[in-house]
FIPA-927562 format. One record per atom (N, C-alpha, C, O, CB): residue number from 1; residue in three letters; atom name; x, y, z. Coordinates in nm, 3 decimals, m for minus. Each point is the difference from the previous one (the first is absolute). Glycine has a CB too. Example, Ala and Ser with C-alpha at 12.3 -4.5 7.8 and 13.67 -1.06 7.14 Angstrom:
REM residues 2
<nr:1 | rest:ALA | atom:N | xx:1.319 | yy:m0.569 | zz:0.780>
<nr:1 | rest:ALA | atom:CA | xx:m0.089 | yy:0.119 | zz:0.000>
<nr:1 | rest:ALA | atom:C | xx:0.090 | yy:0.120 | zz:0.000>
<nr:1 | rest:ALA | atom:O | xx:0.104 | yy:m0.002 | zz:0.066>
<nr:1 | rest:ALA | atom:CB | xx:m0.293 | yy:m0.115 | zz:0.059>
<nr:2 | rest:SER | atom:N | xx:0.154 | yy:0.222 | zz:m0.197>
<nr:2 | rest:SER | atom:CA | xx:0.082 | yy:0.119 | zz:0.006>
<nr:2 | rest:SER | atom:C | xx:m0.077 | yy:0.109 | zz:0.073>
<nr:2 | rest:SER | atom:O | xx:0.051 | yy:0.111 | zz:0.017>
<nr:2 | rest:SER | atom:CB | xx:0.067 | yy:m0.174 | zz:m0.232>
***
This chain:
REM residues 42
<nr:1 | rest:UNK | atom:N | xx:0.084 | yy:m0.116 | zz:0.000>
<nr:1 | rest:UNK | atom:CA | xx:m0.084 | yy:0.116 | zz:0.000>
<nr:1 | rest:UNK | atom:C | xx:0.090 | yy:0.123 | zz:0.000>
<nr:1 | rest:UNK | atom:O | xx:0.094 | yy:0.008 | zz:0.079>
<nr:1 | rest:UNK | atom:CB | xx:m0.281 | yy:m0.132 | zz:0.043>
<nr:2 | rest:UNK | atom:N | xx:0.159 | yy:0.219 | zz:m0.209>
<nr:2 | rest:UNK | atom:CA | xx:0.077 | yy:0.123 | zz:m0.008>
<nr:2 | rest:UNK | atom:C | xx:m0.044 | yy:0.096 | zz:0.110>
<nr:2 | rest:UNK | atom:O | xx:m0.120 | yy:0.014 | zz:0.026>
<nr:2 | rest:UNK | atom:CB | xx:0.150 | yy:m0.045 | zz:m0.274>
<nr:3 | rest:UNK | atom:N | xx:0.066 | yy:0.097 | zz:0.311>
<nr:3 | rest:UNK | atom:CA | xx:m0.028 | yy:0.100 | zz:0.102>
<nr:3 | rest:UNK | atom:C | xx:0.088 | yy:0.121 | zz:m0.026>
<nr:3 | rest:UNK | atom:O | xx:0.107 | yy:m0.011 | zz:m0.058>
<nr:3 | rest:UNK | atom:CB | xx:m0.171 | yy:m0.166 | zz:0.228>
<nr:4 | rest:UNK | atom:N | xx:0.017 | yy:0.292 | zz:m0.128>
<nr:4 | rest:UNK | atom:CA | xx:0.075 | yy:0.125 | zz:m0.013>
<nr:4 | rest:UNK | atom:C | xx:0.038 | yy:0.049 | zz:0.138>
<nr:4 | rest:UNK | atom:O | xx:m0.081 | yy:m0.002 | zz:0.093>
<nr:4 | rest:UNK | atom:CB | xx:m0.040 | yy:0.061 | zz:m0.308>
<nr:5 | rest:UNK | atom:N | xx:0.247 | yy:m0.015 | zz:0.229>
<nr:5 | rest:UNK | atom:CA | xx:0.048 | yy:0.053 | zz:0.127>
<nr:5 | rest:UNK | atom:C | xx:0.058 | yy:0.138 | zz:m0.022>
<nr:5 | rest:UNK | atom:O | xx:0.040 | yy:0.037 | zz:m0.111>
<nr:5 | rest:UNK | atom:CB | xx:0.006 | yy:m0.270 | zz:0.196>
<nr:6 | rest:UNK | atom:N | xx:m0.041 | yy:0.311 | zz:0.024>
<nr:6 | rest:UNK | atom:CA | xx:0.066 | yy:0.130 | zz:m0.001>
<nr:6 | rest:UNK | atom:C | xx:0.131 | yy:m0.010 | zz:0.076>
<nr:6 | rest:UNK | atom:O | xx:0.006 | yy:m0.056 | zz:0.109>
<nr:6 | rest:UNK | atom:CB | xx:m0.228 | yy:0.176 | zz:m0.123>
<nr:7 | rest:UNK | atom:N | xx:0.326 | yy:m0.066 | zz:m0.046>
<nr:7 | rest:UNK | atom:CA | xx:0.130 | yy:0.010 | zz:0.065>
<nr:7 | rest:UNK | atom:C | xx:0.031 | yy:0.149 | zz:0.007>
<nr:7 | rest:UNK | atom:O | xx:0.012 | yy:0.067 | zz:m0.103>
<nr:7 | rest:UNK | atom:CB | xx:0.070 | yy:m0.296 | zz:0.017>
<nr:8 | rest:UNK | atom:N | xx:m0.069 | yy:0.280 | zz:0.205>
<nr:8 | rest:UNK | atom:CA | xx:0.017 | yy:0.144 | zz:0.017>
<nr:8 | rest:UNK | atom:C | xx:m0.133 | yy:0.070 | zz:m0.020>
<nr:8 | rest:UNK | atom:O | xx:m0.105 | yy:m0.055 | zz:0.029>
<nr:8 | rest:UNK | atom:CB | xx:0.344 | yy:0.039 | zz:m0.107>
<nr:9 | rest:UNK | atom:N | xx:m0.234 | yy:0.138 | zz:0.027>
<nr:9 | rest:UNK | atom:CA | xx:m0.123 | yy:0.077 | zz:m0.015>
<nr:9 | rest:UNK | atom:C | xx:m0.057 | yy:m0.004 | zz:m0.141>
<nr:9 | rest:UNK | atom:O | xx:m0.119 | yy:0.028 | zz:m0.018>
<nr:9 | rest:UNK | atom:CB | xx:0.200 | yy:0.119 | zz:0.198>
<nr:10 | rest:UNK | atom:N | xx:0.000 | yy:m0.182 | zz:m0.280>
<nr:10 | rest:UNK | atom:CA | xx:m0.053 | yy:0.008 | zz:m0.137>
<nr:10 | rest:UNK | atom:C | xx:0.043 | yy:m0.113 | zz:m0.093>
<nr:10 | rest:UNK | atom:O | xx:m0.036 | yy:0.002 | zz:m0.118>
<nr:10 | rest:UNK | atom:CB | xx:0.035 | yy:0.240 | zz:0.152>
<nr:11 | rest:UNK | atom:N | xx:0.076 | yy:m0.339 | zz:0.014>
<nr:11 | rest:UNK | atom:CA | xx:0.043 | yy:m0.110 | zz:m0.085>
<nr:11 | rest:UNK | atom:C | xx:m0.090 | yy:m0.120 | zz:0.024>
<nr:11 | rest:UNK | atom:O | xx:m0.012 | yy:m0.048 | zz:0.112>
<nr:11 | rest:UNK | atom:CB | xx:0.251 | yy:0.131 | zz:m0.108>
<nr:12 | rest:UNK | atom:N | xx:m0.304 | yy:m0.130 | zz:m0.111>
<nr:12 | rest:UNK | atom:CA | xx:m0.085 | yy:m0.118 | zz:0.012>
<nr:12 | rest:UNK | atom:C | xx:0.058 | yy:m0.113 | zz:m0.085>
<nr:12 | rest:UNK | atom:O | xx:0.058 | yy:0.024 | zz:m0.106>
<nr:12 | rest:UNK | atom:CB | xx:m0.262 | yy:0.120 | zz:0.149>
<nr:13 | rest:UNK | atom:N | xx:0.187 | yy:m0.267 | zz:0.006>
<nr:13 | rest:UNK | atom:CA | xx:0.050 | yy:m0.119 | zz:m0.068>
<nr:13 | rest:UNK | atom:C | xx:m0.112 | yy:m0.102 | zz:m0.005>
<nr:13 | rest:UNK | atom:O | xx:m0.071 | yy:m0.022 | zz:0.099>
<nr:13 | rest:UNK | atom:CB | xx:0.309 | yy:0.066 | zz:m0.022>
<nr:14 | rest:UNK | atom:N | xx:m0.255 | yy:m0.105 | zz:m0.193>
<nr:14 | rest:UNK | atom:CA | xx:m0.100 | yy:m0.105 | zz:m0.014>
<nr:14 | rest:UNK | atom:C | xx:0.072 | yy:m0.132 | zz:m0.027>
<nr:14 | rest:UNK | atom:O | xx:0.085 | yy:m0.008 | zz:m0.088>
<nr:14 | rest:UNK | atom:CB | xx:m0.259 | yy:0.173 | zz:0.001>
<nr:15 | rest:UNK | atom:N | xx:0.136 | yy:m0.268 | zz:0.164>
<nr:15 | rest:UNK | atom:CA | xx:0.064 | yy:m0.130 | zz:m0.016>
<nr:15 | rest:UNK | atom:C | xx:m0.086 | yy:m0.110 | zz:0.056>
<nr:15 | rest:UNK | atom:O | xx:m0.112 | yy:0.024 | zz:0.045>
<nr:15 | rest:UNK | atom:CB | xx:0.335 | yy:0.085 | zz:m0.035>
<nr:16 | rest:UNK | atom:N | xx:m0.170 | yy:m0.228 | zz:m0.012>
<nr:16 | rest:UNK | atom:CA | xx:m0.072 | yy:m0.118 | zz:0.048>
<nr:16 | rest:UNK | atom:C | xx:0.009 | yy:m0.005 | zz:0.153>
<nr:16 | rest:UNK | atom:O | xx:0.110 | yy:0.008 | zz:0.056>
<nr:16 | rest:UNK | atom:CB | xx:m0.060 | yy:m0.134 | zz:m0.272>
<nr:17 | rest:UNK | atom:N | xx:m0.164 | yy:0.114 | zz:0.283>
<nr:17 | rest:UNK | atom:CA | xx:m0.005 | yy:m0.003 | zz:0.145>
<nr:17 | rest:UNK | atom:C | xx:0.076 | yy:m0.121 | zz:0.052>
<nr:17 | rest:UNK | atom:O | xx:m0.019 | yy:m0.112 | zz:m0.049>
<nr:17 | rest:UNK | atom:CB | xx:m0.203 | yy:0.231 | zz:0.047>
<nr:18 | rest:UNK | atom:N | xx:0.309 | yy:m0.096 | zz:0.102>
<nr:18 | rest:UNK | atom:CA | xx:0.075 | yy:m0.108 | zz:0.064>
<nr:18 | rest:UNK | atom:C | xx:m0.056 | yy:m0.031 | zz:0.138>
<nr:18 | rest:UNK | atom:O | xx:m0.044 | yy:m0.112 | zz:0.027>
<nr:18 | rest:UNK | atom:CB | xx:0.248 | yy:0.179 | zz:m0.154>
<nr:19 | rest:UNK | atom:N | xx:m0.202 | yy:0.034 | zz:0.217>
<nr:19 | rest:UNK | atom:CA | xx:m0.052 | yy:m0.020 | zz:0.136>
<nr:19 | rest:UNK | atom:C | xx:m0.015 | yy:0.134 | zz:0.069>
<nr:19 | rest:UNK | atom:O | xx:0.054 | yy:0.102 | zz:m0.044>
<nr:19 | rest:UNK | atom:CB | xx:0.053 | yy:m0.329 | zz:0.056>
<nr:20 | rest:UNK | atom:N | xx:m0.183 | yy:0.225 | zz:0.099>
<nr:20 | rest:UNK | atom:CA | xx:m0.017 | yy:0.119 | zz:0.082>
<nr:20 | rest:UNK | atom:C | xx:0.095 | yy:m0.006 | zz:0.118>
<nr:20 | rest:UNK | atom:O | xx:0.016 | yy:m0.105 | zz:0.062>
<nr:20 | rest:UNK | atom:CB | xx:m0.257 | yy:0.125 | zz:m0.132>
<nr:21 | rest:UNK | atom:N | xx:0.302 | yy:0.092 | zz:0.101>
<nr:21 | rest:UNK | atom:CA | xx:0.093 | yy:0.007 | zz:0.111>
<nr:21 | rest:UNK | atom:C | xx:m0.074 | yy:0.040 | zz:0.127>
<nr:21 | rest:UNK | atom:O | xx:m0.111 | yy:0.053 | zz:m0.006>
<nr:21 | rest:UNK | atom:CB | xx:0.298 | yy:0.007 | zz:m0.150>
<nr:22 | rest:UNK | atom:N | xx:m0.127 | yy:m0.087 | zz:0.271>
<nr:22 | rest:UNK | atom:CA | xx:m0.063 | yy:0.029 | zz:0.129>
<nr:22 | rest:UNK | atom:C | xx:m0.027 | yy:0.149 | zz:0.021>
<nr:22 | rest:UNK | atom:O | xx:m0.092 | yy:0.037 | zz:0.072>
<nr:22 | rest:UNK | atom:CB | xx:0.207 | yy:m0.237 | zz:0.020>
<nr:23 | rest:UNK | atom:N | xx:m0.037 | yy:0.285 | zz:m0.155>
<nr:23 | rest:UNK | atom:CA | xx:m0.013 | yy:0.145 | zz:0.018>
<nr:23 | rest:UNK | atom:C | xx:m0.110 | yy:0.060 | zz:m0.086>
<nr:23 | rest:UNK | atom:O | xx:m0.024 | yy:0.121 | zz:0.006>
<nr:23 | rest:UNK | atom:CB | xx:0.267 | yy:m0.112 | zz:0.049>
<nr:24 | rest:UNK | atom:N | xx:m0.311 | yy:m0.091 | zz:m0.137>
<nr:24 | rest:UNK | atom:CA | xx:m0.108 | yy:0.050 | zz:m0.084>
<nr:24 | rest:UNK | atom:C | xx:0.039 | yy:0.021 | zz:m0.145>
<nr:24 | rest:UNK | atom:O | xx:m0.086 | yy:0.017 | zz:m0.086>
<nr:24 | rest:UNK | atom:CB | xx:m0.004 | yy:0.089 | zz:0.286>
<nr:25 | rest:UNK | atom:N | xx:0.220 | yy:m0.108 | zz:m0.227>
<nr:25 | rest:UNK | atom:CA | xx:0.045 | yy:0.013 | zz:m0.139>
<nr:25 | rest:UNK | atom:C | xx:m0.014 | yy:m0.136 | zz:m0.070>
<nr:25 | rest:UNK | atom:O | xx:m0.016 | yy:m0.103 | zz:0.066>
<nr:25 | rest:UNK | atom:CB | xx:0.176 | yy:0.290 | zz:m0.003>
<nr:26 | rest:UNK | atom:N | xx:m0.153 | yy:m0.187 | zz:m0.196>
<nr:26 | rest:UNK | atom:CA | xx:m0.004 | yy:m0.124 | zz:m0.076>
<nr:26 | rest:UNK | atom:C | xx:0.121 | yy:m0.010 | zz:m0.091>
<nr:26 | rest:UNK | atom:O | xx:0.061 | yy:0.100 | zz:m0.036>
<nr:26 | rest:UNK | atom:CB | xx:m0.313 | yy:m0.101 | zz:0.046>
<nr:27 | rest:UNK | atom:N | xx:0.285 | yy:m0.122 | zz:m0.048>
<nr:27 | rest:UNK | atom:CA | xx:0.108 | yy:m0.026 | zz:m0.094>
<nr:27 | rest:UNK | atom:C | xx:m0.059 | yy:m0.034 | zz:m0.135>
<nr:27 | rest:UNK | atom:O | xx:m0.094 | yy:m0.079 | zz:m0.010>
<nr:27 | rest:UNK | atom:CB | xx:0.244 | yy:m0.001 | zz:0.194>
<nr:28 | rest:UNK | atom:N | xx:m0.094 | yy:0.140 | zz:m0.290>
<nr:28 | rest:UNK | atom:CA | xx:m0.038 | yy:m0.036 | zz:m0.136>
<nr:28 | rest:UNK | atom:C | xx:0.127 | yy:m0.037 | zz:m0.076>
<nr:28 | rest:UNK | atom:O | xx:0.108 | yy:0.052 | zz:0.028>
<nr:28 | rest:UNK | atom:CB | xx:m0.310 | yy:0.102 | zz:m0.024>
<nr:29 | rest:UNK | atom:N | xx:0.187 | yy:m0.244 | zz:m0.099>
<nr:29 | rest:UNK | atom:CA | xx:0.114 | yy:m0.046 | zz:m0.080>
<nr:29 | rest:UNK | atom:C | xx:m0.011 | yy:0.056 | zz:m0.141>
<nr:29 | rest:UNK | atom:O | xx:m0.103 | yy:m0.010 | zz:m0.066>
<nr:29 | rest:UNK | atom:CB | xx:0.121 | yy:m0.200 | zz:0.204>
<nr:30 | rest:UNK | atom:N | xx:0.093 | yy:0.270 | zz:m0.184>
<nr:30 | rest:UNK | atom:CA | xx:0.013 | yy:0.047 | zz:m0.137>
<nr:30 | rest:UNK | atom:C | xx:0.123 | yy:m0.068 | zz:m0.056>
<nr:30 | rest:UNK | atom:O | xx:0.113 | yy:0.038 | zz:0.032>
<nr:30 | rest:UNK | atom:CB | xx:m0.227 | yy:0.188 | zz:0.014>
<nr:31 | rest:UNK | atom:N | xx:0.093 | yy:m0.326 | zz:m0.131>
<nr:31 | rest:UNK | atom:CA | xx:0.112 | yy:m0.081 | zz:m0.048>
<nr:31 | rest:UNK | atom:C | xx:0.060 | yy:m0.077 | zz:0.116>
<nr:31 | rest:UNK | atom:O | xx:m0.070 | yy:m0.079 | zz:0.065>
<nr:31 | rest:UNK | atom:CB | xx:0.118 | yy:0.246 | zz:m0.248>
<nr:32 | rest:UNK | atom:N | xx:0.080 | yy:m0.145 | zz:0.210>
<nr:32 | rest:UNK | atom:CA | xx:0.067 | yy:m0.069 | zz:0.111>
<nr:32 | rest:UNK | atom:C | xx:0.013 | yy:0.088 | zz:0.125>
<nr:32 | rest:UNK | atom:O | xx:0.058 | yy:m0.042 | zz:0.100>
<nr:32 | rest:UNK | atom:CB | xx:0.067 | yy:m0.091 | zz:m0.268>
<nr:33 | rest:UNK | atom:N | xx:m0.180 | yy:0.253 | zz:0.162>
<nr:33 | rest:UNK | atom:CA | xx:0.017 | yy:0.097 | zz:0.109>
<nr:33 | rest:UNK | atom:C | xx:m0.126 | yy:0.013 | zz:0.083>
<nr:33 | rest:UNK | atom:O | xx:m0.111 | yy:0.006 | zz:m0.053>
<nr:33 | rest:UNK | atom:CB | xx:0.277 | yy:0.117 | zz:m0.086>
<nr:34 | rest:UNK | atom:N | xx:m0.149 | yy:m0.119 | zz:0.271>
<nr:34 | rest:UNK | atom:CA | xx:m0.112 | yy:0.022 | zz:0.093>
<nr:34 | rest:UNK | atom:C | xx:0.002 | yy:0.145 | zz:0.047>
<nr:34 | rest:UNK | atom:O | xx:0.106 | yy:0.055 | zz:0.033>
<nr:34 | rest:UNK | atom:CB | xx:m0.100 | yy:m0.297 | zz:0.040>
<nr:35 | rest:UNK | atom:N | xx:m0.125 | yy:0.304 | zz:m0.069>
<nr:35 | rest:UNK | atom:CA | xx:m0.016 | yy:0.136 | zz:0.050>
<nr:35 | rest:UNK | atom:C | xx:m0.100 | yy:m0.001 | zz:0.114>
<nr:35 | rest:UNK | atom:O | xx:m0.100 | yy:m0.072 | zz:m0.006>
<nr:35 | rest:UNK | atom:CB | xx:0.156 | yy:0.168 | zz:m0.220>
<nr:36 | rest:UNK | atom:N | xx:m0.031 | yy:m0.017 | zz:0.329>
<nr:36 | rest:UNK | atom:CA | xx:m0.092 | yy:0.013 | zz:0.113>
<nr:36 | rest:UNK | atom:C | xx:m0.052 | yy:0.144 | zz:0.000>
<nr:36 | rest:UNK | atom:O | xx:0.074 | yy:0.096 | zz:m0.021>
<nr:36 | rest:UNK | atom:CB | xx:0.048 | yy:m0.276 | zz:0.158>
<nr:37 | rest:UNK | atom:N | xx:m0.253 | yy:0.191 | zz:m0.110>
<nr:37 | rest:UNK | atom:CA | xx:m0.059 | yy:0.134 | zz:0.006>
<nr:37 | rest:UNK | atom:C | xx:m0.140 | yy:m0.007 | zz:0.054>
<nr:37 | rest:UNK | atom:O | xx:m0.052 | yy:m0.107 | zz:0.033>
<nr:37 | rest:UNK | atom:CB | xx:0.193 | yy:0.181 | zz:m0.224>
<nr:38 | rest:UNK | atom:N | xx:m0.203 | yy:0.045 | zz:0.200>
<nr:38 | rest:UNK | atom:CA | xx:m0.137 | yy:0.009 | zz:0.049>
<nr:38 | rest:UNK | atom:C | xx:m0.097 | yy:m0.036 | zz:m0.112>
<nr:38 | rest:UNK | atom:O | xx:0.016 | yy:0.050 | zz:m0.112>
<nr:38 | rest:UNK | atom:CB | xx:0.052 | yy:0.129 | zz:0.278>
<nr:39 | rest:UNK | atom:N | xx:m0.167 | yy:m0.263 | zz:m0.141>
<nr:39 | rest:UNK | atom:CA | xx:m0.096 | yy:m0.037 | zz:m0.104>
<nr:39 | rest:UNK | atom:C | xx:m0.088 | yy:0.118 | zz:m0.040>
<nr:39 | rest:UNK | atom:O | xx:m0.037 | yy:0.083 | zz:0.084>
<nr:39 | rest:UNK | atom:CB | xx:0.037 | yy:m0.319 | zz:0.003>
<nr:40 | rest:UNK | atom:N | xx:m0.033 | yy:0.243 | zz:m0.215>
<nr:40 | rest:UNK | atom:CA | xx:m0.090 | yy:0.102 | zz:m0.053>
<nr:40 | rest:UNK | atom:C | xx:m0.139 | yy:m0.060 | zz:m0.002>
<nr:40 | rest:UNK | atom:O | xx:m0.022 | yy:m0.109 | zz:m0.054>
<nr:40 | rest:UNK | atom:CB | xx:0.204 | yy:0.218 | zz:m0.088>
<nr:41 | rest:UNK | atom:N | xx:m0.278 | yy:m0.039 | zz:0.203>
<nr:41 | rest:UNK | atom:CA | xx:m0.138 | yy:m0.053 | zz:0.003>
<nr:41 | rest:UNK | atom:C | xx:m0.067 | yy:0.023 | zz:m0.136>
<nr:41 | rest:UNK | atom:O | xx:0.036 | yy:0.092 | zz:m0.073>
<nr:41 | rest:UNK | atom:CB | xx:m0.053 | yy:m0.047 | zz:0.322>
<nr:42 | rest:UNK | atom:N | xx:m0.079 | yy:m0.130 | zz:m0.280>
<nr:42 | rest:UNK | atom:CA | xx:m0.067 | yy:0.006 | zz:m0.130>
<nr:42 | rest:UNK | atom:C | xx:m0.092 | yy:0.119 | zz:m0.012>
<nr:42 | rest:UNK | atom:O | xx:m0.064 | yy:0.018 | zz:m0.103>
<nr:42 | rest:UNK | atom:CB | xx:0.077 | yy:m0.263 | zz:0.092>
***
């Protein structure tokens, strides 16, 4: 499932959902790289 996250105040990344972290952020995978950020609500 594709999810979009925010990194910082204006950078958004869309990737394949990996897992949710304890702090409320989520991990998404883009190729071989994992990114953590705040989820964007629909």
